[in-house]
Biotite code that builds the C-alpha atoms (Angstrom):
import biotite.structure as struc

atoms = struc.array([
    struc.Atom([0.055, 0.199, 0.078], chain_id="A", res_id=1, res_name="MET", atom_name="CA", element="C"),
    struc.Atom([2.596, 2.484, 0.868], chain_id="A", res_id=2, res_name="LYS", atom_name="CA", element="C"),
    struc.Atom([4.337, 1.587, -2.765], chain_id="A", res_id=3, res_name="ALA", atom_name="CA", element="C"),
    struc.Atom([0.939, 2.494, -4.300], chain_id="A", res_id=4, res_name="ALA", atom_name="CA", element="C"),
    struc.Atom([0.609, 5.963, -2.089], chain_id="A", res_id=5, res_name="ILE", atom_name="CA", element="C"),
    struc.Atom([3.995, 6.633, -2.571], chain_id="A", res_id=6, res_name="SER", atom_name="CA", element="C"),
    struc.Atom([3.671, 6.138, -6.505], chain_id="A", res_id=7, res_name="GLU", atom_name="CA", element="C"),
    struc.Atom([0.845, 8.322, -6.374], chain_id="A", res_id=8, res_name="THR", atom_name="CA", element="C"),
    struc.Atom([2.728, 11.859, -4.980], chain_id="A", res_id=9, res_name="SER", atom_name="CA", element="C"),
    struc.Atom([5.414, 11.225, -7.215], chain_id="A", res_id=10, res_name="ARG", atom_name="CA", element="C"),
    struc.Atom([2.870, 10.905, -10.265], chain_id="A", res_id=11, res_name="ARG", atom_name="CA", element="C"),
    struc.Atom([0.861, 13.967, -8.304], chain_id="A", res_id=12, res_name="ARG", atom_name="CA", element="C"),
    struc.Atom([4.234, 16.225, -8.107], chain_id="A", res_id=13, res_name="ASP", atom_name="CA", element="C"),
    struc.Atom([5.490, 15.345, -11.110], chain_id="A", res_id=14, res_name="ARG", atom_name="CA", element="C"),
    struc.Atom([2.660, 16.701, -12.405], chain_id="A", res_id=15, res_name="GLN", atom_name="CA", element="C"),
    struc.Atom([2.059, 19.986, -10.457], chain_id="A", res_id=16, res_name="VAL", atom_name="CA", element="C"),
    struc.Atom([6.018, 20.419, -11.750], chain_id="A", res_id=17, res_name="ASP", atom_name="CA", element="C"),
    struc.Atom([4.479, 19.932, -15.729], chain_id="A", res_id=18, res_name="TYR", atom_name="CA", element="C"),
    struc.Atom([1.623, 22.000, -15.385], chain_id="A", res_id=19, res_name="ASN", atom_name="CA", element="C"),
    struc.Atom([3.821, 24.991, -13.586], chain_id="A", res_id=20, res_name="ARG", atom_name="CA", element="C"),
    struc.Atom([6.518, 25.157, -16.458], chain_id="A", res_id=21, res_name="GLU", atom_name="CA", element="C"),
    struc.Atom([3.882, 25.345, -19.045], chain_id="A", res_id=22, res_name="HIS", atom_name="CA", element="C"),
    struc.Atom([1.554, 27.758, -17.065], chain_id="A", res_id=23, res_name="GLY", atom_name="CA", element="C"),
    struc.Atom([-0.937, 25.047, -17.645], chain_id="A", res_id=24, res_name="ILE", atom_name="CA", element="C"),
    struc.Atom([-3.719, 25.785, -14.494], chain_id="A", res_id=25, res_name="THR", atom_name="CA", element="C"),
    struc.Atom([-5.831, 22.480, -14.090], chain_id="A", res_id=26, res_name="PRO", atom_name="CA", element="C"),
    struc.Atom([-9.787, 23.525, -14.178], chain_id="A", res_id=27, res_name="GLU", atom_name="CA", element="C"),
    struc.Atom([-12.486, 21.272, -13.851], chain_id="A", res_id=28, res_name="SER", atom_name="CA", element="C"),
    struc.Atom([-15.044, 19.693, -16.187], chain_id="A", res_id=29, res_name="ILE", atom_name="CA", element="C"),
    struc.Atom([-18.828, 21.075, -15.615], chain_id="A", res_id=30, res_name="LYS", atom_name="CA", element="C"),
    struc.Atom([-20.973, 18.765, -18.157], chain_id="A", res_id=31, res_name="LYS", atom_name="CA", element="C"),
    struc.Atom([-24.777, 18.890, -17.152], chain_id="A", res_id=32, res_name="THR", atom_name="CA", element="C"),
    struc.Atom([-26.501, 15.705, -16.007], chain_id="A", res_id=33, res_name="ILE", atom_name="CA", element="C"),
    struc.Atom([-27.940, 15.247, -19.441], chain_id="A", res_id=34, res_name="GLY", atom_name="CA", element="C"),
    struc.Atom([-24.930, 15.003, -21.126], chain_id="A", res_id=35, res_name="GLU", atom_name="CA", element="C"),
    struc.Atom([-23.665, 12.341, -19.811], chain_id="A", res_id=36, res_name="LEU", atom_name="CA", element="C"),
    struc.Atom([-26.910, 10.775, -19.593], chain_id="A", res_id=37, res_name="LEU", atom_name="CA", element="C"),
    struc.Atom([-27.085, 10.837, -23.310], chain_id="A", res_id=38, res_name="SER", atom_name="CA", element="C"),
    struc.Atom([-23.687, 9.777, -24.430], chain_id="A", res_id=39, res_name="SER", atom_name="CA", element="C"),
    struc.Atom([-23.707, 6.611, -21.876], chain_id="A", res_id=40, res_name="VAL", atom_name="CA", element="C"),
    struc.Atom([-27.433, 5.648, -23.462], chain_id="A", res_id=41, res_name="TYR", atom_name="CA", element="C"),
    struc.Atom([-26.072, 6.330, -27.330], chain_id="A", res_id=42, res_name="GLU", atom_name="CA", element="C"),
    struc.Atom([-23.231, 3.939, -26.618], chain_id="A", res_id=43, res_name="HIS", atom_name="CA", element="C"),
    struc.Atom([-26.039, 0.804, -25.161], chain_id="A", res_id=44, res_name="ASP", atom_name="CA", element="C"),
    struc.Atom([-27.954, 1.166, -29.296], chain_id="A", res_id=45, res_name="TYR", atom_name="CA", element="C"),
    struc.Atom([-26.121, -0.358, -32.660], chain_id="A", res_id=46, res_name="ALA", atom_name="CA", element="C"),
    struc.Atom([-27.657, 0.185, -35.630], chain_id="A", res_id=47, res_name="GLU", atom_name="CA", element="C"),
    struc.Atom([-28.827, -2.885, -37.315], chain_id="A", res_id=48, res_name="ILE", atom_name="CA", element="C"),
    struc.Atom([-28.656, -2.869, -41.467], chain_id="A", res_id=49, res_name="PRO", atom_name="CA", element="C"),
    struc.Atom([-31.670, -3.583, -42.623], chain_id="A", res_id=50, res_name="GLU", atom_name="CA", element="C"),
    struc.Atom([-32.323, -6.917, -44.381], chain_id="A", res_id=51, res_name="VAL", atom_name="CA", element="C"),
    struc.Atom([-33.478, -7.543, -48.083], chain_id="A", res_id=52, res_name="GLU", atom_name="CA", element="C"),
    struc.Atom([-36.957, -8.794, -48.178], chain_id="A", res_id=53, res_name="GLU", atom_name="CA", element="C"),
    struc.Atom([-37.492, -11.859, -49.823], chain_id="A", res_id=54, res_name="GLU", atom_name="CA", element="C"),
    struc.Atom([-40.001, -12.054, -53.475], chain_id="A", res_id=55, res_name="PRO", atom_name="CA", element="C"),
    struc.Atom([-42.743, -14.095, -52.190], chain_id="A", res_id=56, res_name="GLU", atom_name="CA", element="C"),
    struc.Atom([-42.399, -16.674, -55.623], chain_id="A", res_id=57, res_name="ALA", atom_name="CA", element="C"),
    struc.Atom([-39.263, -18.013, -55.206], chain_id="A", res_id=58, res_name="ARG", atom_name="CA", element="C"),
    struc.Atom([-40.981, -21.066, -52.192], chain_id="A", res_id=59, res_name="TYR", atom_name="CA", element="C"),
    struc.Atom([-43.257, -22.844, -54.720], chain_id="A", res_id=60, res_name="ARG", atom_name="CA", element="C"),
    struc.Atom([-44.477, -25.278, -52.278], chain_id="A", res_id=61, res_name="SER", atom_name="CA", element="C"),
    struc.Atom([-43.936, -26.241, -47.876], chain_id="A", res_id=62, res_name="LEU", atom_name="CA", element="C"),
    struc.Atom([-41.192, -28.603, -48.989], chain_id="A", res_id=63, res_name="ASP", atom_name="CA", element="C"),
    struc.Atom([-38.929, -26.287, -50.380], chain_id="A", res_id=64, res_name="ASP", atom_name="CA", element="C"),
    struc.Atom([-39.968, -23.353, -47.806], chain_id="A", res_id=65, res_name="LEU", atom_name="CA", element="C"),
    struc.Atom([-39.170, -26.054, -45.241], chain_id="A", res_id=66, res_name="GLU", atom_name="CA", element="C"),
    struc.Atom([-35.950, -27.040, -46.788], chain_id="A", res_id=67, res_name="ALA", atom_name="CA", element="C"),
    struc.Atom([-34.324, -23.480, -46.793], chain_id="A", res_id=68, res_name="GLU", atom_name="CA", element="C"),
    struc.Atom([-36.011, -22.832, -42.953], chain_id="A", res_id=69, res_name="ILE", atom_name="CA", element="C"),
    struc.Atom([-33.360, -26.137, -42.325], chain_id="A", res_id=70, res_name="LYS", atom_name="CA", element="C"),
    struc.Atom([-30.607, -25.185, -44.159], chain_id="A", res_id=71, res_name="ALA", atom_name="CA", element="C"),
    struc.Atom([-30.561, -21.349, -43.400], chain_id="A", res_id=72, res_name="THR", atom_name="CA", element="C"),
    struc.Atom([-30.677, -23.546, -39.065], chain_id="A", res_id=73, res_name="GLU", atom_name="CA", element="C"),
    struc.Atom([-27.478, -25.332, -40.560], chain_id="A", res_id=74, res_name="LYS", atom_name="CA", element="C"),
    struc.Atom([-26.205, -21.972, -41.432], chain_id="A", res_id=75, res_name="GLN", atom_name="CA", element="C"),
    struc.Atom([-26.900, -20.388, -38.369], chain_id="A", res_id=76, res_name="MET", atom_name="CA", element="C"),
    struc.Atom([-25.251, -22.822, -36.879], chain_id="A", res_id=77, res_name="ARG", atom_name="CA", element="C"),
    struc.Atom([-22.118, -23.123, -38.550], chain_id="A", res_id=78, res_name="ASP", atom_name="CA", element="C"),
    struc.Atom([-21.329, -19.342, -38.038], chain_id="A", res_id=79, res_name="ALA", atom_name="CA", element="C"),
    struc.Atom([-22.217, -19.423, -34.588], chain_id="A", res_id=80, res_name="ALA", atom_name="CA", element="C"),
    struc.Atom([-19.366, -22.270, -33.604], chain_id="A", res_id=81, res_name="LYS", atom_name="CA", element="C"),
    struc.Atom([-16.990, -20.464, -36.181], chain_id="A", res_id=82, res_name="ALA", atom_name="CA", element="C"),
    struc.Atom([-17.559, -17.629, -33.743], chain_id="A", res_id=83, res_name="LEU", atom_name="CA", element="C"),
    struc.Atom([-19.234, -15.557, -36.495], chain_id="A", res_id=84, res_name="GLU", atom_name="CA", element="C"),
    struc.Atom([-21.470, -13.786, -34.345], chain_id="A", res_id=85, res_name="PHE", atom_name="CA", element="C"),
    struc.Atom([-23.209, -10.798, -37.041], chain_id="A", res_id=86, res_name="GLU", atom_name="CA", element="C"),
    struc.Atom([-23.692, -13.372, -39.029], chain_id="A", res_id=87, res_name="LYS", atom_name="CA", element="C"),
    struc.Atom([-25.196, -15.265, -37.271], chain_id="A", res_id=88, res_name="ALA", atom_name="CA", element="C"),
    struc.Atom([-28.100, -12.874, -36.318], chain_id="A", res_id=89, res_name="ALA", atom_name="CA", element="C"),
    struc.Atom([-28.200, -11.866, -39.614], chain_id="A", res_id=90, res_name="GLU", atom_name="CA", element="C"),
    struc.Atom([-29.283, -15.660, -40.413], chain_id="A", res_id=91, res_name="LEU", atom_name="CA", element="C"),
    struc.Atom([-31.181, -15.684, -37.043], chain_id="A", res_id=92, res_name="ARG", atom_name="CA", element="C"),
    struc.Atom([-33.342, -12.617, -38.840], chain_id="A", res_id=93, res_name="ASP", atom_name="CA", element="C"),
    struc.Atom([-33.299, -14.135, -41.448], chain_id="A", res_id=94, res_name="ARG", atom_name="CA", element="C"),
    struc.Atom([-35.305, -17.773, -40.220], chain_id="A", res_id=95, res_name="LEU", atom_name="CA", element="C"),
    struc.Atom([-37.251, -15.561, -37.972], chain_id="A", res_id=96, res_name="LYS", atom_name="CA", element="C"),
    struc.Atom([-39.136, -14.380, -41.875], chain_id="A", res_id=97, res_name="LYS", atom_name="CA", element="C"),
    struc.Atom([-38.957, -17.737, -43.344], chain_id="A", res_id=98, res_name="LEU", atom_name="CA", element="C"),
    struc.Atom([-40.935, -19.168, -40.440], chain_id="A", res_id=99, res_name="ARG", atom_name="CA", element="C"),
    struc.Atom([-43.597, -16.144, -40.444], chain_id="A", res_id=100, res_name="ALA", atom_name="CA", element="C"),
    struc.Atom([-43.978, -17.066, -43.812], chain_id="A", res_id=101, res_name="ARG", atom_name="CA", element="C"),
    struc.Atom([-44.180, -20.853, -43.098], chain_id="A", res_id=102, res_name="GLU", atom_name="CA", element="C"),
    struc.Atom([-47.271, -20.291, -40.810], chain_id="A", res_id=103, res_name="PHE", atom_name="CA", element="C"),
    struc.Atom([-48.730, -17.370, -43.286], chain_id="A", res_id=104, res_name="GLY", atom_name="CA", element="C"),
    struc.Atom([-47.945, -14.326, -41.115], chain_id="A", res_id=105, res_name="LEU", atom_name="CA", element="C"),
    struc.Atom([-46.385, -12.556, -44.060], chain_id="A", res_id=106, res_name="LYS", atom_name="CA", element="C"),
])
């Protein structure tokens, strides 16, 4: 503990000497609470790119659609195993749309 305190004191003394030598007067940063909160919250949200819509006529039958769902699930799992999480998330979103189409929700 003494070593940490002495190192902090040494650094503080060095900073004070530097400031005096260069004519620097330290000042506190003054920000409103709104500025602080807005900067924190902005970093919590990522921009998600829009996914292209597929034409309805691509799947001629329910079997074609089910085959596409299985293939997409496999690609998603492979991407997750390869630690390609962005790609896996895109495939997951595509899979949700395919399943919605399968149940007639689209």
